[in-house]
VOGU-3710 file (C-alpha; in Angstrom, 3 decimals, decimal comma):
1> xxxxxxxxxx> -85,443/-11,519/-82,108  -84,037/-12,126/-85,740  -83,126/-9,254/-88,190  -86,244/-10,347/-90,293  -88,500/-9,563/-87,263  -86,864/-6,257/-86,587  -87,471/-5,308/-90,305  -91,164/-6,225/-90,123  -91,539/-4,123/-86,997  -89,706/-1,107/-88,227
11> xxxxxxxxxx> -91,806/-1,236/-91,467  -94,856/-1,245/-89,404  -93,812/1,626/-87,244  -92,621/3,611/-90,215  -96,018/3,089/-91,900  -97,757/4,529/-89,124  -95,792/7,681/-89,111  -96,231/8,041/-92,841  -99,948/7,683/-92,615  -100,161/10,167/-89,900
21> xxxxxxxxxx> -98,249/12,838/-91,825  -100,110/11,896/-94,953  -103,350/13,217/-93,238  -101,631/16,263/-91,681  -102,565/18,434/-94,697  -106,139/17,415/-94,663  -107,022/19,098/-91,391  -108,235/22,642/-92,151  -109,384/23,650/-88,484  -109,634/21,922/-85,061
31> xxxxxxxxxx> -113,102/20,596/-85,971  -111,463/18,531/-88,775  -108,611/17,823/-86,414  -110,704/16,444/-83,661  -113,943/15,424/-85,529  -113,075/14,668/-89,039  -115,748/16,987/-90,195  -118,271/14,339/-88,968  -117,800/12,739/-92,396  -116,393/9,200/-91,692
41> xxxxxxxxxx> -117,933/6,020/-92,997  -119,607/3,833/-90,559  -117,568/0,658/-91,385  -114,209/2,674/-90,560  -115,626/3,890/-87,297  -116,749/0,360/-86,348  -113,160/-0,872/-86,727  -111,600/2,084/-85,216  -113,844/1,896/-82,151  -113,017/-1,688/-81,887
51> xxxxxxxxxx> -109,365/-0,860/-81,920  -110,026/1,581/-79,085  -111,680/-1,068/-77,079  -109,168/-3,914/-77,848  -106,039/-2,607/-76,110  -102,940/-4,199/-74,916  -104,979/-5,343/-72,061  -106,744/-7,812/-74,513  -103,513/-8,803/-76,257  -101,430/-9,408/-73,147
61> xxxxxxxxxx> -104,261/-9,447/-70,292  -106,773/-11,912/-71,947  -104,167/-14,835/-72,304  -103,213/-14,234/-68,727  -106,939/-14,337/-67,701  -107,596/-17,422/-69,828  -104,421/-19,166/-68,148  -105,383/-18,345/-64,568  -109,108/-18,617/-64,588  -111,946/-19,532/-67,062
71> xxxxxxxxxx> -114,082/-18,123/-70,011  -116,601/-16,119/-67,766  -115,028/-12,834/-68,699  -116,638/-13,452/-72,086  -119,988/-12,528/-70,283  -118,612/-9,087/-69,705  -118,335/-8,602/-73,551  -122,103/-9,351/-73,629  -122,537/-6,702/-70,902  -120,528/-4,414/-73,218
81> xxxxxxxxxx> -123,094/-4,790/-76,027  -126,008/-4,195/-73,776  -124,317/-0,967/-72,579  -123,662/-0,085/-76,146  -127,349/-0,513/-77,123  -128,424/1,626/-74,128  -125,995/4,518/-74,953  -126,988/4,356/-78,734  -130,753/4,692/-77,856  -130,636/7,096/-74,924
91> xxxxxxxxxx> -127,456/9,029/-74,840  -125,773/9,398/-78,219  -128,598/11,341/-79,866  -128,482/14,192/-77,630  -124,616/14,228/-77,484  -124,411/13,922/-81,074  -126,950/16,789/-81,819  -125,309/19,226/-79,411  -122,700/19,916/-82,321  -119,913/20,483/-79,752
101> xxxxxxxxxx> -116,341/19,441/-80,333  -116,283/17,433/-77,086  -119,154/15,890/-75,190  -118,202/18,167/-72,231  -119,315/21,097/-74,242  -122,778/19,752/-73,669  -122,236/20,021/-69,861  -121,267/23,625/-70,425  -124,418/24,452/-72,368  -126,428/23,032/-69,280
111> xxxxxxxxxx> -124,503/24,120/-66,475  -121,971/26,872/-67,396  -118,299/27,119/-68,222  -117,048/26,105/-64,874  -119,019/22,821/-64,976  -117,655/22,215/-68,319  -114,115/22,804/-67,185  -114,434/20,733/-64,159  -115,837/17,659/-66,116  -113,247/17,976/-68,730
121> xxxxxxxxxx> -110,458/18,013/-66,004  -112,019/14,931/-64,440  -111,949/13,190/-67,741  -108,308/14,123/-68,437  -107,307/12,850/-64,833  -109,142/9,546/-65,425  -107,529/9,116/-68,705  -104,032/9,566/-67,288  -104,557/6,709/-65,086  -106,646/4,475/-67,462
131> xxxxxxxxxx> -104,488/4,905/-70,624  -101,286/5,138/-68,630  -102,236/1,515/-67,396  -102,764/0,315/-70,987  -99,326/1,635/-71,983  -97,698/-0,087/-69,060  -99,290/-3,355/-69,994  -98,098/-3,062/-73,478  -94,665/-2,181/-72,124  -94,653/-5,602/-70,400
141> xxxxxxxxxx> -94,609/-7,368/-73,731  -92,154/-4,859/-75,439  -89,832/-5,213/-72,435  -89,865/-9,130/-72,946  -89,303/-8,754/-76,565  -86,481/-6,154/-76,537  -84,917/-6,702/-73,283  -85,770/-10,392/-72,497  -87,119/-9,352/-69,022  -89,805/-7,337/-67,142
151> xxxxxxxxxx> -87,540/-5,766/-64,752  -88,815/-2,298/-63,565  -86,006/-0,506/-65,396  -86,706/-2,245/-68,649  -90,506/-1,555/-68,310  -89,724/2,107/-68,021  -87,578/2,095/-71,141  -90,326/0,242/-72,998  -92,918/2,772/-71,864  -90,986/5,659/-73,134
161> xxxxxxxxxx> -90,449/4,000/-76,550  -94,156/3,298/-76,945  -95,213/6,668/-75,878  -92,776/8,709/-78,100  -93,873/6,760/-81,228  -97,422/7,018/-80,684  -97,382/10,720/-79,780  -95,550/11,526/-83,102  -98,052/10,079/-85,450  -100,969/11,179/-83,449
171> xxxxxxxxxx> -99,680/14,724/-83,457  -99,329/14,758/-87,280  -102,586/13,194/-88,547  -105,410/14,256/-86,178  -108,530/12,105/-85,862  -108,711/11,224/-89,582  -105,478/9,634/-89,777  -106,036/7,886/-86,456  -109,280/6,364/-87,659  -107,583/4,789/-90,661
181> xxxxxxxxxx> -104,571/3,710/-88,554  -106,961/2,154/-85,852  -108,852/0,150/-88,411  -105,509/-1,171/-89,921  -104,262/-2,129/-86,510  -107,348/-3,928/-85,273  -107,042/-6,010/-88,474  -103,511/-6,783/-87,496  -104,563/-7,764/-83,985  -107,232/-10,124/-85,321
191> xxxxxxxxxx> -105,052/-11,765/-87,822  -102,119/-12,348/-85,286  -104,413/-13,597/-82,700  -105,880/-16,197/-85,053  -102,291/-17,163/-86,268  -101,100/-17,486/-82,503  -104,096/-19,634/-81,623  -103,409/-21,940/-84,591  -99,887/-22,360/-83,647  -100,570/-23,155/-79,974
201> xxxxxxxxxx> -103,420/-25,583/-80,978  -101,498/-27,417/-83,655  -98,362/-27,730/-81,374  -100,664/-29,402/-78,856  -102,511/-31,450/-81,366  -99,204/-33,175/-82,143  -99,561/-35,138/-78,726  -103,058/-34,610/-77,768  -106,433/-34,940/-79,555  -109,046/-32,090/-79,321
211> xxxxxxxxxx> -111,175/-34,069/-77,023  -108,101/-34,655/-74,590  -107,279/-30,975/-74,725  -110,875/-30,033/-73,831  -110,853/-32,780/-71,018  -107,867/-31,204/-69,599  -109,496/-27,766/-69,470  -112,809/-29,116/-68,010  -110,921/-30,813/-65,250  -108,422/-28,050/-64,684
221> xxxxxxxxxx> -107,177/-25,653/-62,050  -107,905/-21,999/-61,571  -106,199/-19,366/-59,522  -107,655/-19,058/-56,082  -108,385/-15,419/-54,997  -106,529/-13,709/-52,139  -103,854/-16,328/-51,809  -100,643/-15,394/-50,392  -98,580/-17,526/-52,709  -99,002/-19,103/-56,106
231> xxxxxxxxxx> -96,611/-21,510/-57,862  -95,824/-24,933/-58,978  -93,406/-27,567/-57,862  -91,305/-29,671/-60,064  -93,661/-32,618/-59,636  -96,606/-30,744/-60,955  -98,286/-29,846/-57,695  -99,817/-26,296/-57,518  -99,914/-23,847/-54,588  -102,718/-21,377/-54,507
241> xxxxxxxxxx> -104,872/-22,957/-57,233  -108,142/-24,950/-56,842  -109,979/-27,208/-59,118  -112,064/-25,453/-61,638  -113,603/-25,945/-65,214  -111,619/-23,719/-67,385  -114,171/-23,894/-70,106  -117,008/-22,316/-68,061  -118,650/-19,549/-69,646  -121,416/-18,457/-67,339
251> xxxxxxxxxx> -121,336/-18,386/-63,621  -124,986/-18,042/-62,216  -123,995/-17,607/-58,522  -125,437/-14,533/-56,926  -122,372/-12,931/-55,351  -121,071/-9,469/-55,291  -117,348/-10,478/-54,741  -117,145/-12,065/-58,113  -116,676/-9,711/-61,089  -117,809/-11,780/-64,105
261> xxxxxxxxxx> -120,768/-13,892/-62,700  -123,968/-13,231/-64,694  -125,113/-10,409/-62,239  -121,822/-8,855/-62,394  -121,248/-9,070/-66,103  -124,753/-8,385/-67,321  -125,618/-5,980/-64,664  -122,762/-4,077/-63,048  -120,325/-4,378/-65,952  -123,025/-3,308/-68,522
271> xxxxxxxxxx> -123,618/-0,277/-66,235  -119,881/0,460/-66,244  -119,992/0,250/-69,974  -122,903/2,680/-70,227  -120,783/5,086/-68,172  -117,700/4,703/-70,573  -119,615/5,061/-73,818  -121,574/8,136/-72,713  -118,907/10,091/-70,504  -115,529/8,961/-71,927
281> xxxxxxxxxx> -114,558/11,274/-74,795  -111,965/8,784/-75,914  -114,930/6,430/-76,976  -117,548/8,891/-77,807  -115,184/10,918/-80,083  -115,278/7,935/-82,563  -119,118/8,082/-82,735  -119,123/11,956/-83,192  -117,056/11,485/-86,539  -119,928/9,573/-88,125
291> xxxxxxxxxx> -122,240/11,170/-90,762  -125,300/10,881/-88,710  -126,528/9,927/-85,159  -128,025/6,655/-86,424  -124,846/5,641/-88,082  -123,002/6,656/-84,801  -125,288/4,286/-82,753  -124,819/1,552/-85,246  -120,931/1,874/-85,176  -120,953/1,726/-81,347
301> xxxxxxxxxx> -123,043/-1,558/-81,093  -121,215/-3,300/-83,896  -117,705/-2,333/-82,426  -118,730/-4,223/-79,264  -120,179/-7,227/-81,125  -116,870/-7,437/-82,996  -114,872/-7,397/-79,736  -116,447/-10,678/-78,491  -114,777/-13,199/-80,903  -111,482/-11,125/-80,587
311> xxxxxxxxxx> -111,367/-11,351/-76,754  -112,303/-15,040/-76,966  -109,509/-15,771/-79,278  -106,930/-14,373/-76,932  -108,469/-15,923/-73,853  -108,322/-19,391/-75,780  -104,507/-18,719/-76,228  -103,985/-18,573/-72,539  -106,240/-21,675/-72,065  -104,295/-23,691/-74,553
321> xxxxxxxxxx> -101,006/-22,546/-73,011  -102,257/-23,795/-69,698  -102,483/-27,185/-71,219  -99,016/-26,985/-72,676  -97,579/-26,237/-69,400  -99,513/-28,960/-67,543  -97,809/-31,385/-69,861  -94,362/-30,137/-68,932  -94,143/-29,338/-65,321  -90,401/-28,583/-65,324
331> xxxxxxxxxx> -90,828/-26,013/-68,105  -93,584/-24,400/-66,067  -91,459/-24,075/-63,058  -88,464/-22,580/-65,139  -90,880/-20,103/-66,704  -92,677/-19,168/-63,561  -96,030/-18,824/-65,245  -98,031/-20,405/-62,333  -96,593/-17,778/-60,125  -96,949/-14,834/-62,450
341> xxxxxxxxxx> -98,565/-15,148/-65,925  -98,453/-11,468/-66,903  -95,886/-12,233/-69,482  -97,120/-15,564/-70,540  -98,016/-14,775/-74,167  -95,042/-12,290/-74,909  -92,731/-15,046/-73,604  -94,373/-17,546/-75,917  -93,974/-15,126/-78,895  -90,392/-14,724/-78,161
351> xxxxxxxxxx> -89,419/-18,451/-77,538  -91,915/-20,460/-79,408  -92,775/-18,552/-82,496  -90,685/-18,972/-85,737  -88,800/-16,175/-87,204  -90,719/-13,982/-89,397  -94,055/-14,865/-87,881  -92,669/-13,610/-84,703  -92,260/-10,169/-86,137  -95,934/-10,235/-87,345
361> xxxxxxxxxx> -96,938/-11,375/-83,731  -95,059/-8,282/-82,428  -96,623/-6,138/-84,830  -100,138/-7,366/-83,629  -99,115/-6,617/-80,088  -97,938/-3,016/-81,003  -101,164/-2,481/-82,966  -103,194/-3,274/-79,873  -101,123/-1,150/-77,724  -100,903/1,963/-79,851
371> xxxxxxxxxx> -104,428/1,959/-81,030  -105,896/2,586/-77,744  -103,004/4,881/-76,454  -103,231/7,334/-79,535  -107,085/7,407/-79,147  -106,544/8,623/-75,599  -103,924/11,224/-76,691  -106,177/12,744/-79,206  -109,352/12,770/-77,001  -107,519/14,287/-74,102
381> xxxxxxxxxx> -105,876/16,986/-76,363  -109,296/17,826/-77,988  -110,845/18,330/-74,469  -107,923/20,267/-73,261  -107,908/22,613/-76,224  -111,586/23,221/-76,773  -112,850/23,021/-73,195  -110,056/24,533/-71,312  -107,076/26,213/-73,224  -109,022/28,157/-75,858
391> xxxxxxxxxx> -111,656/29,359/-73,509  -109,329/30,457/-70,856  -107,199/32,316/-73,330  -110,367/33,995/-74,578  -111,583/34,998/-71,055  -108,214/36,549/-70,505  -108,308/38,580/-73,833  -105,621/36,487/-75,502  -107,956/34,567/-77,796  -106,501/32,392/-80,532
401> xxxxxxxxxx> -108,694/33,051/-83,498  -106,984/31,941/-86,809  -107,415/28,225/-87,865  -103,591/27,936/-88,371  -102,812/29,270/-84,893  -105,515/27,016/-83,360  -104,110/23,951/-85,272  -100,714/24,644/-84,041  -101,950/25,052/-80,405  -103,803/21,504/-80,819
411> xxxxxxxxxx> -100,773/19,840/-82,036  -98,641/21,203/-79,176  -101,276/19,916/-76,719  -101,302/16,476/-78,372  -97,508/16,266/-77,669  -98,159/17,544/-74,001  -100,888/14,868/-73,547  -98,541/12,187/-74,956  -95,744/13,064/-72,519  -98,164/13,197/-69,596
421> xxxxxxxxxx> -99,611/9,848/-70,467  -96,059/8,365/-70,669  -95,248/9,600/-67,354  -98,415/8,329/-65,692  -97,674/4,828/-67,361  -94,721/4,753/-65,011  -96,841/5,387/-62,136  -99,446/2,749/-62,863  -96,551/0,144/-63,167  -96,220/0,508/-59,456
431> xxxxxxxxxx> -100,030/0,689/-58,748  -100,691/-2,531/-60,446  -98,189/-4,442/-58,426  -99,678/-2,896/-55,198  -103,362/-3,573/-56,231  -102,903/-7,349/-56,754  -105,372/-7,318/-59,690  -104,771/-8,983/-62,932  -103,834/-6,910/-65,961  -107,392/-6,906/-67,472
441> xxxxxxxxxx> -109,049/-5,997/-64,175  -106,588/-3,393/-63,215  -106,828/-1,596/-66,689  -110,501/-1,198/-66,474  -111,120/-0,810/-62,801  -109,097/2,399/-62,650  -111,622/4,074/-64,981  -114,282/3,920/-62,364  -112,598/6,731/-60,393  -113,623/9,351/-63,033
451> xxxxxxxxxx> -116,805/7,577/-64,528  -118,637/7,545/-61,202  -118,881/11,380/-60,897  -119,161/12,171/-64,648  -121,992/9,866/-65,162  -123,948/11,197/-62,426  -123,424/14,742/-63,941  -124,444/13,426/-67,446  -127,646/11,687/-66,336  -128,688/14,995/-64,529
461> xxxxxxxxxx> -127,948/17,032/-67,631  -129,527/14,760/-70,300  -132,689/13,540/-68,479  -133,576/16,050/-65,761  -133,806/19,805/-65,247  -131,914/19,765/-61,980  -128,425/20,668/-61,295  -126,070/23,700/-61,158  -122,379/24,482/-61,067  -121,889/23,733/-57,344
471> xxxxxxxxxx> -123,714/20,474/-57,494  -121,795/19,247/-60,643  -118,600/20,050/-58,947  -119,687/18,255/-55,727  -120,802/15,310/-57,781  -117,534/14,968/-59,534  -115,560/14,957/-56,238  -118,001/12,653/-54,316  -118,067/10,021/-57,156  -114,320/10,038/-57,100
481> xxxxxxxxxx> -114,215/9,660/-53,264  -116,851/6,970/-53,198  -115,022/4,750/-55,552  -111,769/5,454/-53,460  -113,695/4,433/-50,322  -114,699/1,075/-52,045  -111,036/0,090/-52,553  -110,260/-3,108/-50,825  -107,496/-1,504/-48,613  -110,206/0,964/-47,224
491> xxxxxxxxxx> -113,483/-0,754/-47,508  -112,101/-4,072/-46,187  -111,030/-2,722/-42,788  -113,966/-0,444/-42,446  -116,492/-3,393/-43,167  -114,616/-5,578/-40,744  -114,972/-3,109/-38,034  -118,691/-2,599/-38,778  -119,725/-6,387/-39,497  -116,985/-8,315/-37,822
501> xxxxxxxxxx> -115,561/-9,660/-41,232  -114,315/-7,812/-44,336  -116,826/-7,445/-47,211  -115,181/-7,806/-50,581  -116,947/-5,981/-53,482  -115,863/-6,962/-56,946  -114,648/-3,902/-58,984  -117,612/-3,738/-61,538  -119,879/-2,823/-58,558  -117,802/0,353/-57,868
511> xxxxxxxxxx> -119,330/2,211/-60,858  -122,987/1,770/-60,120  -122,413/2,484/-56,485  -120,305/5,693/-57,155  -122,859/6,810/-60,000  -125,791/6,602/-57,561  -124,124/8,559/-54,825  -122,905/11,249/-57,352  -126,326/11,440/-59,173  -128,120/12,175/-55,761
521> xxxxxxxxxx> -125,584/14,953/-55,030  -125,953/16,532/-58,427  -129,779/16,254/-58,238  -129,513/18,357/-55,034  -128,641/21,410/-57,064  -131,427/23,880/-57,914  -131,462/24,840/-61,644  -130,371/28,205/-62,638  -132,411/29,513/-65,543  -129,531/31,825/-66,699
531> xxxxxx> -127,446/28,702/-67,411  -130,152/25,894/-68,018  -131,937/27,733/-70,664  -129,129/28,212/-73,032  -129,515/26,775/-76,576  -127,560/23,762/-77,597
//
């Protein structure tokens, strides 16, 4: 890294902190701090919501996915649009019109205070793992850039650096500052992705025509699942890879062990996105800042449409890098990309991007990383403060009533959530290596643990008159345990004992199965008029 690159990076980070503190005086109370007075323009929420969706998992993980596999992951982006349309039509109107600071306040109105607190706790636990994994993925790139290695010790240092920076400006500006920061960051991500793709393509085009590049990808190799070893010999022979069209967009096979075939992407993954967009306050919070429920729904759908070309850009970067390394087997062996491609794009940024442009690439990476992490910090803090901290103090006769005092408490909770997320990012670094999943799948699959139970509760609350406090708590626990049971290291041996061979279930199916079980449990609860008839 050259001094010019470091100046660009420091100017970017300093600008984020300045913007955060510039908005600090515009927050009059916690509704302003966490919901921006429901006054934000639709275009801003669209870009900010896209920034929340496009995390470091996209910036670092999508090139890895394009390098190792093909383009079928794009079908999951179509599934996300389907999920957004469903939520905008069926879920958002009731959640937006409930006028609560968090969506878990709606659960409290339906089932009582204990149910609200339980659902909020499940959300916070889920976010600790989900956003912790995003921070860990971002730290992979930062570790390569700063320390030149993804050694575990350097990963930990990088996690701490990113966590502290993001917590600082999130604490200062509240949701208003974050929306503007996220909009700026997603524009930087798009710009850096297009620039990187152009650099890779024109470097290839010096020795290969476009038709030759496409032919190499059509007749390419993809990583075979569940292989003990992956690698490339100096003569170009691959271990653990099989022939496959790397330009394949749609996989029509009806299989439940493949995550992004049509049935998985447009069915299970779309269902997963419905759960995310309706029960995860990190995502719903953006829509709650809009001026009307209609604009909230529009912002959600457009944010997912905008994500499609962004993901495609970063996947094509990985695809083109595959072509580059197939041309130079010795370089591939030296860099070890056919064994472990997690740091494929960060290494390319460090070693192949010219000075100055390299700094802009790193800024794009940091923008992708921080935009999703700061969203999680603010959403978790809003849930903790409004659903847990303030109500519990009130019930104990120690209520915090003044706006200034509530704002001070909220900022303290933002710092606490930032520190917790940073700590959990270190834990997910270990979990990802044990799981064997690629970065994108790992960052999304861990969300199923909390979504399964929460969506069962939300469906019951929004569309039925059933359920009570006990069934809500039971549904949250059963949903979590169901997803845990479906993990390969548990479900594999159990299915082998039952059927004679282990059954592999791709991760997008965990959510529909978990939601089905938790919904049945929640529906078993008989309604209590004293809680279910409260006004919303």
